[in-house]
N, C-alpha and C positions, 0 to 999 in steps of 0.2 A: 493761044487762048483756048482753042478747041480742046486741047489736052487737059488744061486746068478745069474747063467746064465739065468734061467727062469725069475727071477724078474727084471733083467737088460734089458730085451728086450723092445723095444719101445712099449709104450702104456700098458704094462702088469700091472704096478702098478695103472694106471688110471682105468683100467677095474676092478681090485680088489676093488679099492676105491669106484667106482660107485655101484658095487654089494653090498658092505657093507653099503654104505650110503643109498641106497634105502630101505634096511631092509626087503624087500619082493621080491619074484621072479619078474623079469623084462624081457620084450620081447626084441628081438634083435634090432628092430628099435628104441625103446625108449632108449636102452642102447647106440646105435650108436649116437643118438642125444645128450645124456648126455656127450658123449666123443667128443663133438664138431664136429660131423659128420665125424669121421674118416672113412676111406674107409671100405666097407663091407668085402673085402677080408682080410684086416688086422685084423678086429674084429673077423671074423670067425676063422682065424688062432690062435689068442690069446685065444679065448674061447676053441678051441680044445686042445691047449696046457695046459690050466688050468684044463680042464676036465681030460686029461690024467694024470696030476699030482695029481688029487684028490682034487683040491682046489675049483673048481666050478662044478656045475652039472646043467642039464636042466630037467625040468618037462614039460610034455605036458599039455597044456590047450586046450580049445575047438578048437582054430585055429592054434596056433603056440607054439613052446617051449618057456618057460620062464626060465631065468637063475638066479641062486642064489649061494651063497657061501655054501660050505659044512662045517661040523664041523671043518675039517682041515683048511679050508679057514678062518673060524672065529678065530681059534687059531693063524693063521698067522697074522691077523689084530691085535690081542691082543699082540702078540710078537713084532709088529712094533710100539706099543704105545710109548716106550721111544724115538724112532727115531722121531715120530711126536712131542713129547714134545720138543726135542732138536731143531727141525726145527722151531718151533714157537718162541723159545728163540732166535735163530739165526736171524730169520726174523725181530724180534723186535729191534735187534741191528743195522740193516742196515738202 
């Protein structure tokens, strides 16, 4: 239930998707833009929650931290693959 609570929070899945889609560490501002300019406070909160859950982590670059999925985050994306397949089939039917 804790995992579903975390994943059900507004913007959480989008943040995970963007971290996965980028494939490389991404800075806060770039991530914010990719999430259609969500508020910085919401993004900061979601990243902190994902870090606490072990799904995302930050690494320091020269000027700012860059965010990426951890191995656990990559496993989560893999586990969500069947849901993505289902959603594509569902969208095609609409």
